[in-house]
PDB file of N, CA, C and O in Angstrom:
ATOM      1  N   MET A   1      -5.176 -33.499  16.286  1.00  0.00           N
ATOM      2  CA  MET A   1      -4.729 -32.144  16.043  1.00  0.00           C
ATOM      3  C   MET A   1      -5.888 -31.387  15.387  1.00  0.00           C
ATOM      4  O   MET A   1      -6.621 -31.968  14.588  1.00  0.00           O
ATOM      5  N   SER A   2      -6.056 -30.171  15.694  1.00  0.00           N
ATOM      6  CA  SER A   2      -7.130 -29.403  15.166  1.00  0.00           C
ATOM      7  C   SER A   2      -6.892 -28.830  13.768  1.00  0.00           C
ATOM      8  O   SER A   2      -5.740 -28.773  13.338  1.00  0.00           O
ATOM      9  N   GLU A   3      -7.884 -28.422  13.070  1.00  0.00           N
ATOM     10  CA  GLU A   3      -7.652 -27.858  11.834  1.00  0.00           C
ATOM     11  C   GLU A   3      -6.877 -26.649  11.861  1.00  0.00           C
ATOM     12  O   GLU A   3      -6.011 -26.462  11.006  1.00  0.00           O
ATOM     13  N   SER A   4      -7.123 -25.764  12.816  1.00  0.00           N
ATOM     14  CA  SER A   4      -6.346 -24.515  12.877  1.00  0.00           C
ATOM     15  C   SER A   4      -4.838 -24.764  13.167  1.00  0.00           C
ATOM     16  O   SER A   4      -3.960 -24.036  12.704  1.00  0.00           O
ATOM     17  N   GLU A   5      -4.605 -25.796  13.931  1.00  0.00           N
ATOM     18  CA  GLU A   5      -3.226 -26.162  14.304  1.00  0.00           C
ATOM     19  C   GLU A   5      -2.541 -26.719  12.939  1.00  0.00           C
ATOM     20  O   GLU A   5      -1.399 -26.358  12.657  1.00  0.00           O
ATOM     21  N   LYS A   6      -3.193 -27.520  12.182  1.00  0.00           N
ATOM     22  CA  LYS A   6      -2.705 -28.063  10.956  1.00  0.00           C
ATOM     23  C   LYS A   6      -2.408 -26.885  10.021  1.00  0.00           C
ATOM     24  O   LYS A   6      -1.371 -26.876   9.358  1.00  0.00           O
ATOM     25  N   MET A   7      -3.294 -25.904   9.960  1.00  0.00           N
ATOM     26  CA  MET A   7      -3.095 -24.739   9.054  1.00  0.00           C
ATOM     27  C   MET A   7      -1.893 -23.950   9.487  1.00  0.00           C
ATOM     28  O   MET A   7      -1.108 -23.498   8.655  1.00  0.00           O
ATOM     29  N   ARG A   8      -1.733 -23.771  10.841  1.00  0.00           N
ATOM     30  CA  ARG A   8      -0.561 -22.971  11.359  1.00  0.00           C
ATOM     31  C   ARG A   8       0.691 -23.626  10.981  1.00  0.00           C
ATOM     32  O   ARG A   8       1.642 -22.994  10.522  1.00  0.00           O
ATOM     33  N   ILE A   9       0.697 -25.036  11.194  1.00  0.00           N
ATOM     34  CA  ILE A   9       1.932 -25.693  10.819  1.00  0.00           C
ATOM     35  C   ILE A   9       2.201 -25.695   9.430  1.00  0.00           C
ATOM     36  O   ILE A   9       3.375 -25.568   9.082  1.00  0.00           O
ATOM     37  N   ALA A  10       1.281 -25.823   8.544  1.00  0.00           N
ATOM     38  CA  ALA A  10       1.407 -25.713   7.049  1.00  0.00           C
ATOM     39  C   ALA A  10       1.902 -24.348   6.617  1.00  0.00           C
ATOM     40  O   ALA A  10       2.769 -24.245   5.750  1.00  0.00           O
ATOM     41  N   LEU A  11       1.364 -23.314   7.207  1.00  0.00           N
ATOM     42  CA  LEU A  11       1.749 -21.924   6.839  1.00  0.00           C
ATOM     43  C   LEU A  11       3.223 -21.742   7.372  1.00  0.00           C
ATOM     44  O   LEU A  11       4.048 -21.180   6.652  1.00  0.00           O
ATOM     45  N   SER A  12       3.563 -22.207   8.616  1.00  0.00           N
ATOM     46  CA  SER A  12       4.868 -22.020   9.073  1.00  0.00           C
ATOM     47  C   SER A  12       5.882 -22.801   8.192  1.00  0.00           C
ATOM     48  O   SER A  12       6.973 -22.295   7.926  1.00  0.00           O
ATOM     49  N   ARG A  13       5.567 -23.898   7.787  1.00  0.00           N
ATOM     50  CA  ARG A  13       6.452 -24.683   6.862  1.00  0.00           C
ATOM     51  C   ARG A  13       6.631 -23.940   5.486  1.00  0.00           C
ATOM     52  O   ARG A  13       7.741 -23.825   4.967  1.00  0.00           O
ATOM     53  N   HIS A  14       5.508 -23.454   4.937  1.00  0.00           N
ATOM     54  CA  HIS A  14       5.587 -22.667   3.778  1.00  0.00           C
ATOM     55  C   HIS A  14       6.369 -21.383   3.892  1.00  0.00           C
ATOM     56  O   HIS A  14       7.065 -20.984   2.958  1.00  0.00           O
ATOM     57  N   PHE A  15       6.257 -20.737   5.031  1.00  0.00           N
ATOM     58  CA  PHE A  15       6.959 -19.553   5.362  1.00  0.00           C
ATOM     59  C   PHE A  15       8.525 -19.793   5.249  1.00  0.00           C
ATOM     60  O   PHE A  15       9.264 -18.988   4.683  1.00  0.00           O
ATOM     61  N   VAL A  16       8.936 -20.885   5.794  1.00  0.00           N
ATOM     62  CA  VAL A  16      10.390 -21.289   5.744  1.00  0.00           C
ATOM     63  C   VAL A  16      10.742 -21.700   4.410  1.00  0.00           C
ATOM     64  O   VAL A  16      11.716 -21.203   3.845  1.00  0.00           O
ATOM     65  N   ASP A  17       9.954 -22.646   3.823  1.00  0.00           N
ATOM     66  CA  ASP A  17      10.338 -23.290   2.464  1.00  0.00           C
ATOM     67  C   ASP A  17      10.379 -22.202   1.373  1.00  0.00           C
ATOM     68  O   ASP A  17      11.163 -22.326   0.432  1.00  0.00           O
ATOM     69  N   SER A  18       9.593 -21.187   1.469  1.00  0.00           N
ATOM     70  CA  SER A  18       9.496 -20.257   0.464  1.00  0.00           C
ATOM     71  C   SER A  18      10.694 -19.208   0.552  1.00  0.00           C
ATOM     72  O   SER A  18      10.886 -18.411  -0.367  1.00  0.00           O
ATOM     73  N   GLY A  19      11.447 -19.238   1.634  1.00  0.00           N
ATOM     74  CA  GLY A  19      12.560 -18.307   1.768  1.00  0.00           C
ATOM     75  C   GLY A  19      12.049 -16.930   2.401  1.00  0.00           C
ATOM     76  O   GLY A  19      12.840 -16.019   2.642  1.00  0.00           O
ATOM     77  N   GLU A  20      10.770 -16.841   2.637  1.00  0.00           N
ATOM     78  CA  GLU A  20      10.240 -15.523   3.193  1.00  0.00           C
ATOM     79  C   GLU A  20      10.681 -15.249   4.672  1.00  0.00           C
ATOM     80  O   GLU A  20      10.798 -14.101   5.102  1.00  0.00           O
ATOM     81  N   LYS A  21      10.916 -16.358   5.417  1.00  0.00           N
ATOM     82  CA  LYS A  21      11.448 -16.162   6.734  1.00  0.00           C
ATOM     83  C   LYS A  21      12.852 -15.585   6.689  1.00  0.00           C
ATOM     84  O   LYS A  21      13.174 -14.637   7.405  1.00  0.00           O
ATOM     85  N   GLU A  22      13.662 -16.158   5.855  1.00  0.00           N
ATOM     86  CA  GLU A  22      15.137 -15.690   5.733  1.00  0.00           C
ATOM     87  C   GLU A  22      15.059 -14.241   5.148  1.00  0.00           C
ATOM     88  O   GLU A  22      15.880 -13.431   5.578  1.00  0.00           O
ATOM     89  N   ARG A  23      14.210 -13.861   4.271  1.00  0.00           N
ATOM     90  CA  ARG A  23      14.124 -12.538   3.729  1.00  0.00           C
ATOM     91  C   ARG A  23      13.791 -11.581   4.774  1.00  0.00           C
ATOM     92  O   ARG A  23      14.372 -10.496   4.820  1.00  0.00           O
ATOM     93  N   LEU A  24      12.822 -11.936   5.683  1.00  0.00           N
ATOM     94  CA  LEU A  24      12.338 -11.121   6.700  1.00  0.00           C
ATOM     95  C   LEU A  24      13.475 -10.913   7.769  1.00  0.00           C
ATOM     96  O   LEU A  24      13.719  -9.826   8.293  1.00  0.00           O
ATOM     97  N   MET A  25      14.098 -12.013   8.012  1.00  0.00           N
ATOM     98  CA  MET A  25      15.240 -12.005   8.977  1.00  0.00           C
ATOM     99  C   MET A  25      16.305 -11.059   8.578  1.00  0.00           C
ATOM    100  O   MET A  25      16.890 -10.363   9.409  1.00  0.00           O
ATOM    101  N   SER A  26      16.577 -11.027   7.222  1.00  0.00           N
ATOM    102  CA  SER A  26      17.622 -10.118   6.700  1.00  0.00           C
ATOM    103  C   SER A  26      17.172  -8.668   6.881  1.00  0.00           C
ATOM    104  O   SER A  26      17.943  -7.833   7.353  1.00  0.00           O
ATOM    105  N   ILE A  27      15.908  -8.362   6.501  1.00  0.00           N
ATOM    106  CA  ILE A  27      15.339  -7.040   6.699  1.00  0.00           C
ATOM    107  C   ILE A  27      15.538  -6.682   8.213  1.00  0.00           C
ATOM    108  O   ILE A  27      16.072  -5.614   8.512  1.00  0.00           O
ATOM    109  N   LEU A  28      15.125  -7.544   9.145  1.00  0.00           N
ATOM    110  CA  LEU A  28      15.171  -7.241  10.576  1.00  0.00           C
ATOM    111  C   LEU A  28      16.665  -6.902  10.942  1.00  0.00           C
ATOM    112  O   LEU A  28      16.954  -5.838  11.490  1.00  0.00           O
ATOM    113  N   ARG A  29      17.539  -7.794  10.634  1.00  0.00           N
ATOM    114  CA  ARG A  29      18.938  -7.556  10.971  1.00  0.00           C
ATOM    115  C   ARG A  29      19.412  -6.207  10.462  1.00  0.00           C
ATOM    116  O   ARG A  29      20.010  -5.445  11.221  1.00  0.00           O
ATOM    117  N   ALA A  30      19.149  -5.875   9.130  1.00  0.00           N
ATOM    118  CA  ALA A  30      19.550  -4.463   8.634  1.00  0.00           C
ATOM    119  C   ALA A  30      18.841  -3.422   9.456  1.00  0.00           C
ATOM    120  O   ALA A  30      19.531  -2.462   9.800  1.00  0.00           O
ATOM    121  N   ARG A  31      17.609  -3.446   9.823  1.00  0.00           N
ATOM    122  CA  ARG A  31      16.892  -2.332  10.520  1.00  0.00           C
ATOM    123  C   ARG A  31      17.499  -2.196  11.873  1.00  0.00           C
ATOM    124  O   ARG A  31      17.723  -1.090  12.365  1.00  0.00           O
ATOM    125  N   LEU A  32      17.777  -3.370  12.503  1.00  0.00           N
ATOM    126  CA  LEU A  32      18.294  -3.227  13.872  1.00  0.00           C
ATOM    127  C   LEU A  32      19.753  -2.612  13.872  1.00  0.00           C
ATOM    128  O   LEU A  32      20.162  -1.874  14.768  1.00  0.00           O
ATOM    129  N   VAL A  33      20.466  -2.983  12.807  1.00  0.00           N
ATOM    130  CA  VAL A  33      21.855  -2.300  12.794  1.00  0.00           C
ATOM    131  C   VAL A  33      21.600  -0.750  12.459  1.00  0.00           C
ATOM    132  O   VAL A  33      22.177   0.112  13.121  1.00  0.00           O
ATOM    133  N   GLU A  34      20.848  -0.462  11.565  1.00  0.00           N
ATOM    134  CA  GLU A  34      20.567   0.966  11.261  1.00  0.00           C
ATOM    135  C   GLU A  34      20.103   1.763  12.386  1.00  0.00           C
ATOM    136  O   GLU A  34      20.400   2.952  12.502  1.00  0.00           O
ATOM    137  N   SER A  35      19.319   1.077  13.286  1.00  0.00           N
ATOM    138  CA  SER A  35      18.729   1.846  14.394  1.00  0.00           C
ATOM    139  C   SER A  35      19.672   1.926  15.641  1.00  0.00           C
ATOM    140  O   SER A  35      19.366   2.581  16.638  1.00  0.00           O
ATOM    141  N   GLY A  36      20.745   1.276  15.531  1.00  0.00           N
ATOM    142  CA  GLY A  36      21.702   1.218  16.646  1.00  0.00           C
ATOM    143  C   GLY A  36      21.307   0.185  17.714  1.00  0.00           C
ATOM    144  O   GLY A  36      21.920   0.154  18.782  1.00  0.00           O
ATOM    145  N   TRP A  37      20.415  -0.564  17.482  1.00  0.00           N
ATOM    146  CA  TRP A  37      19.937  -1.528  18.459  1.00  0.00           C
ATOM    147  C   TRP A  37      21.084  -2.440  18.891  1.00  0.00           C
ATOM    148  O   TRP A  37      21.206  -2.718  20.084  1.00  0.00           O
ATOM    149  N   ASN A  38      21.917  -2.910  17.991  1.00  0.00           N
ATOM    150  CA  ASN A  38      23.010  -3.891  18.375  1.00  0.00           C
ATOM    151  C   ASN A  38      23.894  -3.191  19.340  1.00  0.00           C
ATOM    152  O   ASN A  38      24.271  -3.775  20.356  1.00  0.00           O
ATOM    153  N   ASP A  39      24.260  -1.923  19.064  1.00  0.00           N
ATOM    154  CA  ASP A  39      25.211  -1.227  19.915  1.00  0.00           C
ATOM    155  C   ASP A  39      24.607  -0.963  21.320  1.00  0.00           C
ATOM    156  O   ASP A  39      25.303  -0.982  22.336  1.00  0.00           O
ATOM    157  N   ASN A  40      23.250  -0.711  21.322  1.00  0.00           N
ATOM    158  CA  ASN A  40      22.502  -0.494  22.568  1.00  0.00           C
ATOM    159  C   ASN A  40      22.546  -1.770  23.351  1.00  0.00           C
ATOM    160  O   ASN A  40      22.711  -1.719  24.570  1.00  0.00           O
ATOM    161  N   LEU A  41      22.411  -2.897  22.733  1.00  0.00           N
ATOM    162  CA  LEU A  41      22.321  -4.228  23.503  1.00  0.00           C
ATOM    163  C   LEU A  41      23.727  -4.532  23.985  1.00  0.00           C
ATOM    164  O   LEU A  41      23.945  -5.013  25.097  1.00  0.00           O
ATOM    165  N   TYR A  42      24.624  -4.247  23.151  1.00  0.00           N
ATOM    166  CA  TYR A  42      26.095  -4.500  23.640  1.00  0.00           C
ATOM    167  C   TYR A  42      26.307  -3.654  24.827  1.00  0.00           C
ATOM    168  O   TYR A  42      26.764  -4.161  25.851  1.00  0.00           O
ATOM    169  N   ALA A  43      26.023  -2.462  24.771  1.00  0.00           N
ATOM    170  CA  ALA A  43      26.260  -1.510  25.928  1.00  0.00           C
ATOM    171  C   ALA A  43      25.523  -2.010  27.226  1.00  0.00           C
ATOM    172  O   ALA A  43      26.047  -1.919  28.336  1.00  0.00           O
ATOM    173  N   PHE A  44      24.314  -2.526  27.020  1.00  0.00           N
ATOM    174  CA  PHE A  44      23.482  -2.873  28.087  1.00  0.00           C
ATOM    175  C   PHE A  44      24.233  -4.161  28.771  1.00  0.00           C
ATOM    176  O   PHE A  44      24.392  -4.230  29.990  1.00  0.00           O
ATOM    177  N   CYS A  45      24.642  -5.090  27.936  1.00  0.00           N
ATOM    178  CA  CYS A  45      25.388  -6.215  28.518  1.00  0.00           C
ATOM    179  C   CYS A  45      26.648  -5.834  29.186  1.00  0.00           C
ATOM    180  O   CYS A  45      26.952  -6.351  30.261  1.00  0.00           O
ATOM    181  N   ARG A  46      27.424  -4.925  28.589  1.00  0.00           N
ATOM    182  CA  ARG A  46      28.692  -4.449  29.197  1.00  0.00           C
ATOM    183  C   ARG A  46      28.347  -3.820  30.546  1.00  0.00           C
ATOM    184  O   ARG A  46      28.916  -4.218  31.562  1.00  0.00           O
ATOM    185  N   ASP A  47      27.436  -2.856  30.585  1.00  0.00           N
ATOM    186  CA  ASP A  47      27.054  -2.199  31.846  1.00  0.00           C
ATOM    187  C   ASP A  47      26.487  -3.200  32.945  1.00  0.00           C
ATOM    188  O   ASP A  47      26.746  -3.061  34.140  1.00  0.00           O
ATOM    189  N   THR A  48      25.779  -4.108  32.495  1.00  0.00           N
ATOM    190  CA  THR A  48      25.157  -5.068  33.398  1.00  0.00           C
ATOM    191  C   THR A  48      26.289  -5.926  34.148  1.00  0.00           C
ATOM    192  O   THR A  48      26.253  -6.156  35.357  1.00  0.00           O
ATOM    193  N   VAL A  49      27.227  -6.339  33.343  1.00  0.00           N
ATOM    194  CA  VAL A  49      28.433  -7.136  33.875  1.00  0.00           C
ATOM    195  C   VAL A  49      29.198  -6.252  34.771  1.00  0.00           C
ATOM    196  O   VAL A  49      29.605  -6.714  35.837  1.00  0.00           O
ATOM    197  N   ARG A  50      29.448  -4.960  34.430  1.00  0.00           N
ATOM    198  CA  ARG A  50      30.291  -4.101  35.184  1.00  0.00           C
ATOM    199  C   ARG A  50      29.593  -3.864  36.579  1.00  0.00           C
ATOM    200  O   ARG A  50      30.200  -3.910  37.649  1.00  0.00           O
ATOM    201  N   SER A  51      28.244  -3.604  36.442  1.00  0.00           N
ATOM    202  CA  SER A  51      27.590  -3.135  37.750  1.00  0.00           C
ATOM    203  C   SER A  51      27.378  -4.278  38.671  1.00  0.00           C
ATOM    204  O   SER A  51      27.335  -4.067  39.883  1.00  0.00           O
ATOM    205  N   ARG A  52      27.239  -5.502  38.176  1.00  0.00           N
ATOM    206  CA  ARG A  52      26.992  -6.643  39.013  1.00  0.00           C
ATOM    207  C   ARG A  52      28.212  -7.492  39.361  1.00  0.00           C
ATOM    208  O   ARG A  52      28.148  -8.456  40.124  1.00  0.00           O
ATOM    209  N   ASN A  53      29.314  -7.083  38.765  1.00  0.00           N
ATOM    210  CA  ASN A  53      30.580  -7.791  38.969  1.00  0.00           C
ATOM    211  C   ASN A  53      30.590  -9.137  38.251  1.00  0.00           C
ATOM    212  O   ASN A  53      29.669  -9.943  38.380  1.00  0.00           O
ATOM    213  N   LEU A  54      31.597  -9.340  37.538  1.00  0.00           N
ATOM    214  CA  LEU A  54      31.696 -10.529  36.661  1.00  0.00           C
ATOM    215  C   LEU A  54      31.568 -11.804  37.445  1.00  0.00           C
ATOM    216  O   LEU A  54      31.085 -12.807  36.920  1.00  0.00           O
ATOM    217  N   ALA A  55      31.963 -11.791  38.621  1.00  0.00           N
ATOM    218  CA  ALA A  55      32.001 -13.104  39.415  1.00  0.00           C
ATOM    219  C   ALA A  55      30.540 -13.378  39.984  1.00  0.00           C
ATOM    220  O   ALA A  55      30.247 -14.481  40.445  1.00  0.00           O
ATOM    221  N   SER A  56      29.692 -12.384  39.933  1.00  0.00           N
ATOM    222  CA  SER A  56      28.382 -12.580  40.581  1.00  0.00           C
ATOM    223  C   SER A  56      27.276 -12.692  39.571  1.00  0.00           C
ATOM    224  O   SER A  56      26.103 -12.682  39.947  1.00  0.00           O
ATOM    225  N   ILE A  57      27.613 -12.803  38.262  1.00  0.00           N
ATOM    226  CA  ILE A  57      26.507 -13.043  37.337  1.00  0.00           C
ATOM    227  C   ILE A  57      26.797 -14.200  36.405  1.00  0.00           C
ATOM    228  O   ILE A  57      27.905 -14.332  35.886  1.00  0.00           O
ATOM    229  N   THR A  58      25.838 -15.001  36.206  1.00  0.00           N
ATOM    230  CA  THR A  58      26.076 -16.163  35.346  1.00  0.00           C
ATOM    231  C   THR A  58      25.697 -15.751  33.934  1.00  0.00           C
ATOM    232  O   THR A  58      25.065 -14.718  33.712  1.00  0.00           O
ATOM    233  N   MET A  59      26.097 -16.580  32.997  1.00  0.00           N
ATOM    234  CA  MET A  59      25.808 -16.344  31.589  1.00  0.00           C
ATOM    235  C   MET A  59      24.298 -16.464  31.325  1.00  0.00           C
ATOM    236  O   MET A  59      23.713 -15.756  30.505  1.00  0.00           O
ATOM    237  N   ASP A  60      23.690 -17.435  32.097  1.00  0.00           N
ATOM    238  CA  ASP A  60      22.181 -17.556  31.885  1.00  0.00           C
ATOM    239  C   ASP A  60      21.493 -16.255  32.369  1.00  0.00           C
ATOM    240  O   ASP A  60      20.540 -15.782  31.749  1.00  0.00           O
ATOM    241  N   ASP A  61      21.974 -15.714  33.436  1.00  0.00           N
ATOM    242  CA  ASP A  61      21.291 -14.543  33.953  1.00  0.00           C
ATOM    243  C   ASP A  61      21.466 -13.361  33.004  1.00  0.00           C
ATOM    244  O   ASP A  61      20.529 -12.602  32.757  1.00  0.00           O
ATOM    245  N   LEU A  62      22.739 -13.211  32.453  1.00  0.00           N
ATOM    246  CA  LEU A  62      22.961 -12.197  31.453  1.00  0.00           C
ATOM    247  C   LEU A  62      22.048 -12.339  30.209  1.00  0.00           C
ATOM    248  O   LEU A  62      21.376 -11.413  29.755  1.00  0.00           O
ATOM    249  N   VAL A  63      22.089 -13.475  29.756  1.00  0.00           N
ATOM    250  CA  VAL A  63      21.204 -13.853  28.563  1.00  0.00           C
ATOM    251  C   VAL A  63      19.656 -13.497  28.809  1.00  0.00           C
ATOM    252  O   VAL A  63      18.945 -12.937  27.974  1.00  0.00           O
ATOM    253  N   LYS A  64      19.271 -13.886  30.014  1.00  0.00           N
ATOM    254  CA  LYS A  64      17.913 -13.568  30.330  1.00  0.00           C
ATOM    255  C   LYS A  64      17.586 -12.085  30.414  1.00  0.00           C
ATOM    256  O   LYS A  64      16.576 -11.639  29.869  1.00  0.00           O
ATOM    257  N   GLU A  65      18.443 -11.308  31.102  1.00  0.00           N
ATOM    258  CA  GLU A  65      18.285  -9.950  31.116  1.00  0.00           C
ATOM    259  C   GLU A  65      18.372  -9.232  29.828  1.00  0.00           C
ATOM    260  O   GLU A  65      17.587  -8.338  29.513  1.00  0.00           O
ATOM    261  N   ALA A  66      19.452  -9.690  29.014  1.00  0.00           N
ATOM    262  CA  ALA A  66      19.656  -9.093  27.633  1.00  0.00           C
ATOM    263  C   ALA A  66      18.499  -9.372  26.815  1.00  0.00           C
ATOM    264  O   ALA A  66      18.070  -8.467  26.100  1.00  0.00           O
ATOM    265  N   ALA A  67      17.931 -10.513  26.823  1.00  0.00           N
ATOM    266  CA  ALA A  67      16.762 -10.898  26.039  1.00  0.00           C
ATOM    267  C   ALA A  67      15.580  -9.912  26.305  1.00  0.00           C
ATOM    268  O   ALA A  67      14.971  -9.314  25.418  1.00  0.00           O
ATOM    269  N   GLU A  68      15.345  -9.827  27.603  1.00  0.00           N
ATOM    270  CA  GLU A  68      14.222  -8.880  28.003  1.00  0.00           C
ATOM    271  C   GLU A  68      14.512  -7.471  27.529  1.00  0.00           C
ATOM    272  O   GLU A  68      13.639  -6.808  26.969  1.00  0.00           O
ATOM    273  N   HIS A  69      15.628  -7.050  27.731  1.00  0.00           N
ATOM    274  CA  HIS A  69      16.058  -5.680  27.325  1.00  0.00           C
ATOM    275  C   HIS A  69      15.947  -5.571  25.843  1.00  0.00           C
ATOM    276  O   HIS A  69      15.325  -4.625  25.359  1.00  0.00           O
ATOM    277  N   GLY A  70      16.501  -6.466  25.094  1.00  0.00           N
ATOM    278  CA  GLY A  70      16.469  -6.520  23.606  1.00  0.00           C
ATOM    279  C   GLY A  70      15.062  -6.470  22.967  1.00  0.00           C
ATOM    280  O   GLY A  70      14.779  -5.679  22.067  1.00  0.00           O
ATOM    281  N   ARG A  71      14.238  -7.327  23.468  1.00  0.00           N
ATOM    282  CA  ARG A  71      12.861  -7.319  23.051  1.00  0.00           C
ATOM    283  C   ARG A  71      12.143  -6.023  23.272  1.00  0.00           C
ATOM    284  O   ARG A  71      11.395  -5.524  22.432  1.00  0.00           O
ATOM    285  N   GLY A  72      12.408  -5.502  24.449  1.00  0.00           N
ATOM    286  CA  GLY A  72      11.736  -4.225  24.792  1.00  0.00           C
ATOM    287  C   GLY A  72      12.309  -3.003  24.095  1.00  0.00           C
ATOM    288  O   GLY A  72      11.648  -1.965  24.095  1.00  0.00           O
ATOM    289  N   SER A  73      13.441  -3.055  23.527  1.00  0.00           N
ATOM    290  CA  SER A  73      14.067  -1.993  22.945  1.00  0.00           C
ATOM    291  C   SER A  73      14.004  -1.834  21.459  1.00  0.00           C
ATOM    292  O   SER A  73      14.500  -0.857  20.899  1.00  0.00           O
ATOM    293  N   VAL A  74      13.368  -2.839  20.797  1.00  0.00           N
ATOM    294  CA  VAL A  74      13.275  -2.747  19.313  1.00  0.00           C
ATOM    295  C   VAL A  74      12.261  -1.685  18.935  1.00  0.00           C
ATOM    296  O   VAL A  74      11.120  -1.716  19.398  1.00  0.00           O
ATOM    297  N   ASN A  75      12.675  -0.741  18.092  1.00  0.00           N
ATOM    298  CA  ASN A  75      11.894   0.310  17.661  1.00  0.00           C
ATOM    299  C   ASN A  75      10.476  -0.170  17.087  1.00  0.00           C
ATOM    300  O   ASN A  75      10.312  -1.141  16.348  1.00  0.00           O
ATOM    301  N   GLU A  76       9.547   0.641  17.537  1.00  0.00           N
ATOM    302  CA  GLU A  76       8.112   0.276  17.115  1.00  0.00           C
ATOM    303  C   GLU A  76       7.935   0.300  15.556  1.00  0.00           C
ATOM    304  O   GLU A  76       7.169  -0.484  14.996  1.00  0.00           O
ATOM    305  N   ASN A  77       8.657   1.207  14.901  1.00  0.00           N
ATOM    306  CA  ASN A  77       8.617   1.313  13.448  1.00  0.00           C
ATOM    307  C   ASN A  77       9.052   0.009  12.765  1.00  0.00           C
ATOM    308  O   ASN A  77       8.512  -0.417  11.744  1.00  0.00           O
ATOM    309  N   ILE A  78      10.094  -0.610  13.420  1.00  0.00           N
ATOM    310  CA  ILE A  78      10.666  -1.870  12.858  1.00  0.00           C
ATOM    311  C   ILE A  78       9.688  -2.960  12.997  1.00  0.00           C
ATOM    312  O   ILE A  78       9.427  -3.713  12.059  1.00  0.00           O
ATOM    313  N   LYS A  79       9.114  -3.055  14.226  1.00  0.00           N
ATOM    314  CA  LYS A  79       7.988  -3.996  14.381  1.00  0.00           C
ATOM    315  C   LYS A  79       6.830  -3.864  13.518  1.00  0.00           C
ATOM    316  O   LYS A  79       6.301  -4.883  13.073  1.00  0.00           O
ATOM    317  N   LYS A  80       6.358  -2.647  13.222  1.00  0.00           N
ATOM    318  CA  LYS A  80       5.240  -2.419  12.394  1.00  0.00           C
ATOM    319  C   LYS A  80       5.609  -2.799  10.921  1.00  0.00           C
ATOM    320  O   LYS A  80       4.802  -3.388  10.203  1.00  0.00           O
ATOM    321  N   GLU A  81       6.788  -2.461  10.522  1.00  0.00           N
ATOM    322  CA  GLU A  81       7.261  -2.758   9.149  1.00  0.00           C
ATOM    323  C   GLU A  81       7.300  -4.295   8.990  1.00  0.00           C
ATOM    324  O   GLU A  81       6.851  -4.793   7.958  1.00  0.00           O
ATOM    325  N   LEU A  82       7.781  -5.009   9.898  1.00  0.00           N
ATOM    326  CA  LEU A  82       7.858  -6.513   9.732  1.00  0.00           C
ATOM    327  C   LEU A  82       6.435  -7.112   9.747  1.00  0.00           C
ATOM    328  O   LEU A  82       6.050  -7.975   8.958  1.00  0.00           O
ATOM    329  N   LEU A  83       5.709  -6.567  10.717  1.00  0.00           N
ATOM    330  CA  LEU A  83       4.254  -7.004  10.728  1.00  0.00           C
ATOM    331  C   LEU A  83       3.508  -6.789   9.376  1.00  0.00           C
ATOM    332  O   LEU A  83       2.743  -7.647   8.935  1.00  0.00           O
ATOM    333  N   THR A  84       3.740  -5.697   8.780  1.00  0.00           N
ATOM    334  CA  THR A  84       3.198  -5.432   7.504  1.00  0.00           C
ATOM    335  C   THR A  84       3.616  -6.388   6.433  1.00  0.00           C
ATOM    336  O   THR A  84       2.797  -6.885   5.661  1.00  0.00           O
ATOM    337  N   HIS A  85       4.912  -6.643   6.391  1.00  0.00           N
ATOM    338  CA  HIS A  85       5.482  -7.719   5.455  1.00  0.00           C
ATOM    339  C   HIS A  85       4.839  -9.089   5.749  1.00  0.00           C
ATOM    340  O   HIS A  85       4.472  -9.790   4.805  1.00  0.00           O
ATOM    341  N   ILE A  86       4.697  -9.470   6.948  1.00  0.00           N
ATOM    342  CA  ILE A  86       4.025 -10.730   7.345  1.00  0.00           C
ATOM    343  C   ILE A  86       2.660 -10.799   6.922  1.00  0.00           C
ATOM    344  O   ILE A  86       2.255 -11.810   6.349  1.00  0.00           O
ATOM    345  N   LYS A  87       1.848  -9.741   7.165  1.00  0.00           N
ATOM    346  CA  LYS A  87       0.483  -9.717   6.741  1.00  0.00           C
ATOM    347  C   LYS A  87       0.322  -9.829   5.221  1.00  0.00           C
ATOM    348  O   LYS A  87      -0.569 -10.526   4.736  1.00  0.00           O
ATOM    349  N   LYS A  88       1.151  -9.169   4.509  1.00  0.00           N
ATOM    350  CA  LYS A  88       1.174  -9.278   3.021  1.00  0.00           C
ATOM    351  C   LYS A  88       1.409 -10.685   2.619  1.00  0.00           C
ATOM    352  O   LYS A  88       0.668 -11.243   1.810  1.00  0.00           O
ATOM    353  N   TYR A  89       2.494 -11.309   3.206  1.00  0.00           N
ATOM    354  CA  TYR A  89       2.810 -12.775   2.835  1.00  0.00           C
ATOM    355  C   TYR A  89       1.561 -13.564   3.066  1.00  0.00           C
ATOM    356  O   TYR A  89       1.081 -14.280   2.187  1.00  0.00           O
ATOM    357  N   LEU A  90       1.035 -13.426   4.261  1.00  0.00           N
ATOM    358  CA  LEU A  90      -0.150 -14.284   4.714  1.00  0.00           C
ATOM    359  C   LEU A  90      -1.351 -14.108   3.774  1.00  0.00           C
ATOM    360  O   LEU A  90      -2.048 -15.069   3.448  1.00  0.00           O
ATOM    361  N   ASP A  91      -1.568 -12.889   3.357  1.00  0.00           N
ATOM    362  CA  ASP A  91      -2.692 -12.517   2.361  1.00  0.00           C
ATOM    363  C   ASP A  91      -2.489 -13.326   1.054  1.00  0.00           C
ATOM    364  O   ASP A  91      -3.401 -13.955   0.517  1.00  0.00           O
ATOM    365  N   ALA A  92      -1.251 -13.263   0.597  1.00  0.00           N
ATOM    366  CA  ALA A  92      -0.874 -13.925  -0.701  1.00  0.00           C
ATOM    367  C   ALA A  92      -0.895 -15.466  -0.529  1.00  0.00           C
ATOM    368  O   ALA A  92      -1.329 -16.179  -1.434  1.00  0.00           O
ATOM    369  N   ALA A  93      -0.433 -15.967   0.613  1.00  0.00           N
ATOM    370  CA  ALA A  93      -0.413 -17.417   0.788  1.00  0.00           C
ATOM    371  C   ALA A  93      -1.784 -18.060   0.969  1.00  0.00           C
ATOM    372  O   ALA A  93      -1.998 -19.234   0.665  1.00  0.00           O
ATOM    373  N   LEU A  94      -2.747 -17.197   1.503  1.00  0.00           N
ATOM    374  CA  LEU A  94      -4.107 -17.764   1.708  1.00  0.00           C
ATOM    375  C   LEU A  94      -5.008 -17.556   0.591  1.00  0.00           C
ATOM    376  O   LEU A  94      -6.176 -17.927   0.705  1.00  0.00           O
ATOM    377  N   GLU A  95      -4.589 -16.990  -0.508  1.00  0.00           N
ATOM    378  CA  GLU A  95      -5.477 -16.663  -1.588  1.00  0.00           C
ATOM    379  C   GLU A  95      -5.722 -17.976  -2.350  1.00  0.00           C
ATOM    380  O   GLU A  95      -6.457 -17.988  -3.338  1.00  0.00           O
TER     381      GLU A  95
END
């Protein structure tokens, strides 16, 4: 295992153990609700099932399509905010 891989694993473990991951997940959940992302994803799934007929779509297909849509529809400001939090955490952790 390379040194960079060991460092990545150690940082990942520290990220979880310190509670920072859970804190950022809470921020993400709140921002997604505030932005209407959850409602948008729900509507996407509902419309997909209706348009393709319930009998012709599998749960795996719906999950795959919803994941692609969901990732692509996250507001850029939310992504930037979380990235800023992660960078600050890494700067402090690597000092």
